N, C-alpha and C positions, 0 to 999 in steps of 0.2 A: 032778509038778506040771504042770497044764495051762497053756500060755502064754497071756498076756493079749493078746487080739487087739483092736486099736483101729483105727478109721478115722482118717484124717488129721484130720478135723474134731473127733472125740472127743479125740484127743491134744492138739490146740491148746486145746480147751475146758478140759480137766483141768489143763493146765500153764500156763495164761495168768497166773495169780497168781505162779507161780514165775519166769517171765520178768520180770514187773514188779519182783519183789524184787531180781533181779540188776541190773536197770537202776537201781533206787533205790540199791543198794549202790555202783554205779559213780559215780553223781552225788554221793553223800555223800563218797566217796573223793576225787573231784576238788575238791569244795568245801573240803575240809580240806587240800588240797595234797599228798595222799599219793601222787600220781602223779609228782611231781617227781623227776627223776633225782638220784642222789647227787652231791655235789660232786666233779667230776672232778679237782680239785686237792687233794683231801684226802690228807694224808700216808699213805703206804703202805709196808709192809715190802718189802724186796727178796727175792731168791731165797735169799740167805744173809747171814750177818752182814757188814756193810760195813766197810771200812777207813777210808772217807771218807764224810762226809755231803754234801759239796758240792764243786764245781769252780770255780776262777777261771781262765779261759783268757785269757792275754795274747797276742793275735794280732798278729804282726808281718807285715803284708801286704807282699808284694813279693818275699820270699825273701831273708832275711839270709844273708850268706856264712858258712857254717860254718867254712871254712878261715881266715877272718879273725877269728873270735870264740871258739869253744870246741873246735874240732877241730884240734889241733896236728899239723902234718906236717913233720918235719925235712927229709924228702927234697924236699918242695915248695920249701922255702927254698934247699936246695942246687941244685935244678934251675931256679931262677928265670931266666927269659928264655932257656931252652934249648928246642929243638924236640924234642917227644916224640910217639911214635905213640899216638894215642887212637882206637880204632875204635868204631863203633856209636852215635855221637852224632848225633841228628836224621837228616839226610840225608847224613852224611859218607861212608857206604859207597857210596851212589849216586853222589856227586860225586867219589869217589876222593880225598877230602881227608882224609888221615889224620894229617897233621902239625899239631901245635898248639904254640904258644909258652906255656910254663908261666909263671904269674904268682904269685910268692911272696906270703905275707901282707904287707899293708902296715903291720901293727902288730905290735910285739914281744909274744911270749908269755912269761909267767912262771907258775910253779907256786904254788898257794895252798892254804892250809888244811892240816889234818892228812892229808887224802886226797891232796894234791899234784896236784890237777886243774889242768892248764894253761888259762889264760884270757888273752886278748889285752888290750892296754892300752885297748881300746874299752870294757871293762866293769869298771872298778876297784871300783865299789860292789858289784856282783853278786859279784865275785871274793871278797869277804869272807864270802860265804854258801855257798861251795862244799861245806862239810861238811853242809849241809842239802839239797843238790841231788843228784838222780839224772840223770845225763847219758845220753841215748840217741843214740849216734853212728851207728847202722846203719839209720836211717829211709830208706825209699824210697816212692814214690807214683806215681799215675797223672796224665797230662796234662803237656804241656811248656809250655803257656801259662798265664797267671795265672787266666783265667776257669775253665777246666776243673779245674785243680788246686785252686783255692779252693773250688769247688763240691764237689770230692771230699773235701777236708778236712772240710767242714762237713756233708756229707750222705751220703758213701760212694758217690757216683755222679757221673760227669762229664757225662752227657747226658740224664738223666731226672729228673723232679721227685720228690724224695724228702724225707722229714722230716729236719730238722737234728738234730745231736747233742743240743742242749739240749731240743728237742721230745721226742726219745725218752726223755730223762731225766725230763722233766716227766710224760710218759705212764706211765713205769715207777714213779716214786716220789712224784709229787705235790709239793706245797710243804710245808716245815716250818712255815710261818706262814700261817694261814688268811686273813690280811689282805694277803698279798703274792703276786705271781705266782711261779711256779717257775723262770722263765727270763727273764733280763734281759740285753740286749746294749747296751753303752755306746758311743755314737758310731759306729755301723756305716756302712760304705760303701754307696752306692747302686749301685755298679758291681761287676763281677766276680761276678755272681750276685745281688747286691743282696738283696732281701728273702728270696730262697730260702735264703740262708745262715742265716736264723733263722726260716724258715717251717715250718709244720706239715704241708704237703702233704696227704696223705690221712688223717693222724691227726685226731682231733677238734680243731676250731679253737681251743679253749681252750688248747691246748698250744703255740701260736705264741709266739715270743719277744716280750717287750715292749721296744721300742727307746727309748732315752733319747738324744735328739739325733741328729746324723748327722755323718759325717766332714767334710762341707763347711760345717759351722756352728761357732759358738763353743762352748766347753765350758760356758758359762753356760746353753746350751739343753739340756744333758744333765740334764733334770729330767722328772718325771712331769707330763704336760700335762693340762689341762682336768679337774682333780679338785677345784678350789675354785670355788664359785659365790658371789660376793660380792653378787649381786643378790637372792638369796632367803634367807629364814631356814631354819634347820635343819628346823623343823617343816614348812614349805612343801616343802622338798626331799624330806622323808620321804614326804609325801602323794603328790607327783608320782612318786617312785620306785615306790611301792607300786602306784599305778595303772598305770604303764607295765609293770611286771613281770606284773601280773595279765592285761593284754592280751596280753603276749608268751606267757604260758602257754596262754591260750585258742587263740592262733594255732598254738602248737606242737602242741597236741592235734589241731587241725583238719588239720595237715600231717603228722601221724604222727611228730612229734618230729624233724623234719629238723635236720641238724647245724648249719646256719647259725642257726636260731632258738635252739637250745640254747646255741650259743656266745654269742649275744647276751645271753641270760638270765644265763649264767655271767659274762660280762665286765661286765655292768652291776652285778651283785651284788658282784664283786670290786672294781670301781671305787668303789662306795659304801663298802665297808670300807676301801679305800685312802685315802679322803679324810681319815681320822683318823690314818693311820700313815705313808703314803708321803712326804709333803712334807718331813718332818723328816730323812728318810734322805739326801736329796740336798742338804740345807742344811748346809754345812760351817762355818757361822759359829760354832757351839758347840765346834768342835775347838780344842784348845790351840795356841799358837804353836809349841810344841815338836813336836807331831805334824805340823803343816803343814810345818815345816822339814824333818822327817824325809823327807817325800815330795817335797821341792823345790818346794812350792807358794809362789808369790810370786816365784820366780826365772824370768827370761824363758824360758830353754830348757826348763825342766822343769814349768812351772806347769800346762799343759794335761793332760799325761799323769799328773802328780801328782794332780790333782783326780780324774781318772778312777779311779786306783788306790785313792784314799781312799774314793770312793763305793763301789767294789767291796768294800772291807773292811766298810763299814757295811751293805751288802746281804747279805754273808755272815753277819754277826752277826744280821740280821733273819730268816734262815731261807730265803733264796732258794737254790735248789739249784744252778743253773748261771748263772754270771755271765761274760760275755765282755767284755773290755776291748780295744778296737780301736785299734791304732796304724796308721791307714789312710791313704787319700789325701785330701788337701784342698789340695794345691799343684798346680794345673793338671790334676787328675784322675789323676795318676800314682801308682802304689803307692810308698810311702815307701822301701822297701829295694831298689827295682829300679834298680840302677846298671849299665847296659850300657856306659857310657863314662866314668863318673865315680865309681869306687870310693871315692875320698876322701870322698864324701858320706856314707858309712857313719858317719863320725865325728860328723856333725851329728845323725843319728838315734839313734845310741847315746847321745849326750849327753842327748837328750830323754827317754830311757826308763830309763837305767841307775839313777839315784838313786831315781826312783819305785818301780821294781821292788824294789830292795834295801830301801827303806822299807816296802813292803808285806810282804815276807818277815819283816822284823824286827818289825813291828807285829803281824802274825798270831802270831808265835812268842811275843812278850811277853804276849799275851792268851790264850795256850793254844789258839788257833784253828788253828795249823798242823798239830796232831795229826790233826784230822779235816777239814781243808780241803786239797784237792789243787790245787796251783798248776801250771799247764801253760803253758810258753813255747814259741813256735815260729811258723814261717811255713808257706806252702803247699808250698815246696820250698827247696832250697839254691842254691848258685851254683857254677859250674865252677872248677876249679883252673887252667885255662888262660885266657889273656887274650882279651878281645874289644875291638877298637878301642883297643888298647894299654893303657888304664887302666880297663877295665871287665871284668865277668864276665857270662856268659850264664846262663840258667835251668838248673838241674840237679835233676831229680827222681830221679836214680839213687842218690843218697846224700847225706844231710844230718843235721843234729843238731837235736833238740828236748830240752828238759829238763823234769823234774817235780820238785816239792818237796812234802814233807808227805804227809798222807793215805795212809800205808801203803806208801810206796816206800822203798827202801834209801837212806839219806842218805850223802853223800860217796862215791857209787858211779858208775862208768862202765860202760856195757853197750854191746856192739856196736862195730863199727869200719868205716870206709871203707878203701879201698886206700891205698897209700903216698903217693898224691897227693891223696887226698880226693875221688876221682871217683865210685866206685861203692861201695855197701855190700857188704861181703864177709864180715863175721862178726857174729853176733848180729843178723841182719837182721830188721827189723820193718817190714812193710808198713803203710800207713795203716789198713788193716782190722785189723791186729794191735793198733795203738795204740788204736783205738776199742774193741776187745774188752777190752783191759786197763783202759781208763778205766771202762767199765761194770762190770767185775769189782771194781774198787776201791770202787765205790758199792754193791756187793752185788747186782749184776744179771748174770745169765747171758746173754751176748749171743746165744746160740742159742735161748733161751726168751723173750727180749723181742721178741715178734712182734705183728703186727697184720694181720688178714685184709682184703685189699683186691683187688678184681677177680679173685676166684677163687683167690688164693694167699696164703700167709703171707709177709709182708715183715719184714725186720729191718735194722738199721743196717749190719751187716757182710755183708749179702747171703748168699752161701753160703760165705764165707771167714772169716778171723779166728782168731788163736791168742792166748791170754792169755800174756803174757811173765812167767811165774812167777819167772823169774830175778831180776826187779827188785823183787819183793815183800818187804817187811821181815818 
């Protein structure tokens, strides 16, 4: 066959109608909205069958003392007020200061439940639920100060802007409820990383956490804001919304679908759907007096955190994937559990959270939600077994305790251990990267495959680390 030889002019003459048809097809597709990107929050399956559908993280900012709460150390009691050689803490080697005065727990421990888990007198309500809890005693992490360690807990990095845990989960799984965000944080702090703790970083902006209230405000502000317009009718709002979204889509096409425009489109559409669903989730007036009493709502010490925990249960029921409940700073800007000189203050903070946490566990269990809801309790690090300023304890990232309940972990189980004083993790060690990998695994996500390409490389929550603690899986 002889090749068809055409001049450039002949080629354009013969194909002009074809180019016009392509242009017309593109215009028709735009006109009918067929270029719109799929909903980034649409529910998606993970890499394998999940053990849990959602996580409720009870964040105890400031570093609660593990040796005064859930990590029983008989030798620490015996060695109370004795001088002991402890090497490698902060600058001790440099300063040649190796002697430390040990400080025994300030509260008595007793064993509880069929599993016999020791719990201090600080948590009498939580102690009744130890048979549903998996205690992780071998945690260790990065960063000696609150800021870096808090960032590392939330993002897996101490000094670079990275997506938060909730944002990664939103990116990987979307939301179970088309009318709700995938990630909500209740009364977050504006310090120690602030918005980075629930930020999306380089992930699409739609995966940023939705903040309800803030740590320095009243719990009454822990509500979805600006979603009710009393000045316009529903019909007027619908017309206004449609017009705004059509303009946004035109701008998105002109700017080649930039993330900020797409995020605005998605957030406006989500906000429109939330107007009919979200307000009732944070309105606790319909809850029974029995339920409110279960969480300690109405009592001076427990009212604030009780309301936060009850809102978390309602959000979990509604299909939100990741809910963070913050017991954070609102007293002079200091982290609540940060007692360098006044360890007896732990009693005040334990009193505020103990009953609400126990109420949450009981409520989830009675509703059948604990089976597929993973409850995570913990702070950014623990505290030292030796004293600071006689009645205080310093930060300790070398070994501490967190606990999990429900969602596919072994109930009534203890994994890992610190040394005989509670200073360093020595058995069943879990780095924060390992905890993140395990949390994702329980949600059906492979932490090595949950990646996002940015700046020429694939990023993940666990960076190049992380091991799933299969020993704690039910």
